[in-house]
GUDORO-5980 format. One line per field, with one value per residue (C-alpha): residue in three letters; x, y, z. Coordinates in steps of 0.02 Angstrom, whole numbers, plus 50000, padded with zeros to 5 digits. Layout:
// residues N
aa = [ALA,...]
u = [X,...]
v = [Y,...]
w = [Z,...]
//
This chain:
// residues 179
aa = [MET,LEU,PRO,ALA,PHE,PHE,HIS,ASN,ILE,ALA,TYR,TYR,LYS,ILE,ASP,ASP,ARG,PHE,SER,PHE,SER,GLY,ASP,LEU,ILE,ILE,THR,PRO,GLY,ILE,ILE,TYR,TYR,PHE,PRO,HIS,THR,ASP,LEU,GLU,GLN,GLU,ARG,ILE,TYR,ARG,GLY,GLY,GLU,SER,GLU,SER,GLY,PHE,LEU,GLY,LEU,GLN,THR,LEU,GLY,ASP,LEU,PHE,SER,LYS,MET,LEU,THR,HIS,PHE,ASP,LEU,SER,GLN,PRO,THR,ILE,GLY,SER,LYS,SER,TRP,LYS,THR,VAL,MET,TRP,LYS,TRP,GLY,ASP,PRO,ILE,GLU,VAL,LEU,GLN,TYR,ARG,LEU,ASP,ALA,LEU,ILE,ALA,GLU,SER,LYS,HIS,LYS,ILE,THR,ASP,HIS,SER,ASP,PHE,SER,SER,THR,LEU,PRO,ILE,PRO,SER,ARG,PHE,ALA,ALA,ASN,SER,VAL,ARG,GLN,VAL,THR,ILE,ASP,ARG,GLY,GLY,MET,LEU,THR,PHE,GLU,ALA,PHE,TYR,ASP,GLN,HIS,ASP,PHE,ASN,ILE,GLY,ALA,GLU,LYS,LYS,ARG,ASP,LEU,GLN,ALA,ALA,LEU,VAL,GLU,GLY,GLY,PHE,ALA,VAL,ARG,MET,PHE]
u = [49065,49119,49119,49207,49213,49346,49321,49450,49602,49764,49876,50049,50173,50313,50434,50324,50170,50024,49978,49792,49640,49512,49401,49472,49352,49392,49298,49334,49508,49516,49569,49501,49559,49469,49558,49455,49562,49736,49809,49958,49847,49746,49903,49954,49782,49778,49948,50050,50094,50135,50205,50102,50191,50137,49949,49945,49988,49838,49733,49815,49794,49604,49587,49673,49560,49404,49463,49494,49321,49246,49330,49284,49466,49463,49528,49394,49331,49223,49102,49142,48972,48866,48961,48951,48767,48752,48874,48799,48659,48665,48597,48661,48792,48967,49006,48892,48991,49159,49091,49039,49206,49304,49195,49224,49413,49411,49308,49437,49585,49495,49462,49649,49696,49857,49814,49800,49908,49979,50047,49876,49776,49717,49785,49664,49575,49670,49627,49737,49691,49753,49873,49966,49980,50128,50186,50026,50055,49963,50067,50017,49963,49850,49959,49922,50067,50090,50182,50099,50144,50336,50288,50253,50079,50047,49870,49844,49690,49715,49728,49545,49500,49645,49555,49406,49530,49617,49458,49404,49575,49577,49395,49445,49581,49730,49873,49892,50035,50006,50143]
v = [50801,50951,51000,50849,50826,50716,50696,50667,50692,50694,50851,50926,50792,50813,50667,50548,50588,50700,50838,50878,50800,50896,50907,50935,51012,51023,51151,51227,51311,51303,51174,51210,51124,51146,51070,51005,50894,50920,50746,50787,50840,50675,50575,50673,50651,50467,50440,50435,50283,50182,50009,49870,49873,50052,50034,50159,50299,50269,50275,50434,50513,50471,50539,50702,50715,50695,50829,50949,50916,50938,51102,51156,51167,51034,51061,51155,51064,51105,50967,50905,50856,50993,51139,51070,51060,51240,51300,51218,51112,51006,51107,51272,51355,51315,51493,51506,51373,51458,51625,51549,51451,51609,51702,51560,51574,51758,51747,51622,51740,51873,51760,51734,51851,51903,51800,51633,51489,51436,51280,51206,51285,51221,51313,51421,51346,51353,51405,51356,51428,51336,51476,51461,51273,51179,51007,50913,50726,50581,50425,50244,50258,50404,50542,50705,50824,50999,51159,51322,51480,51426,51265,51084,51022,50840,50762,50576,50539,50353,50228,50189,50378,50417,50393,50502,50633,50626,50647,50793,50884,50863,50924,51074,51125,51055,50959,50802,50674,50499,50380]
w = [49244,49344,49476,49553,49741,49828,50014,50153,50046,50144,50105,50151,50165,50294,50322,50223,50332,50288,50400,50349,50277,50182,50029,49855,49726,49542,49439,49266,49280,49469,49600,49779,49941,50104,50253,50393,50503,50576,50559,50668,50810,50789,50800,50963,51038,51005,51074,50915,50823,50980,50976,51045,51206,51236,51240,51383,51265,51163,51311,51375,51199,51201,51378,51328,51171,51276,51403,51259,51197,51366,51388,51211,51160,51024,50846,50747,50591,50440,50415,50239,50182,50263,50191,50017,50017,50079,49949,49787,49721,49560,49421,49481,49364,49418,49425,49575,49667,49616,49685,49846,49871,49835,49966,50092,50064,50081,50241,50307,50274,50379,50524,50555,50696,50774,50928,50830,50895,50720,50788,50812,50672,50505,50353,50263,50116,49947,49775,49628,49460,49305,49250,49417,49416,49338,49320,49368,49392,49462,49511,49510,49696,49667,49726,49643,49640,49564,49585,49623,49715,49730,49822,49780,49832,49869,49886,49924,49825,49823,49678,49671,49629,49519,49352,49413,49465,49298,49204,49313,49298,49108,49096,49205,49088,49179,49085,49179,49164,49228,49277]
//
């Protein structure tokens, strides 16, 4: 039953660690991804993956995060549930949702300025049309992988959601291989 929404999905793997978390939306013929959390920045703010002997790093990261928030310098986020309810209501035609999601992506592209610090910004939301997506696979652990726009895209859906994801992708017109 489309559209299908998958919340807090990790994306963009570097050195076996995911860089972002966001919402994955499957509609007929289109996969959308809206990042809302910079996981690398969260790891930095929390003091990284410190060993038990370095508890001070965790505290220092929390303090740093609170200071950024106090001075209104924290990482911007898109509230994953609130934007969805604004964008679409059950019963509306899916084309309405697709139109609004496309408009949101276009607006996001225009917000990027020359003065942006790209080392600490979220990527713009993504739109993957079925005709631009190749080699769609879902592995045993629930990792969705496909090629689009000359790049490989990895989304960690999780084993518990992989059947729902597979059903949504097939209904959306994507050829999915499970292994």
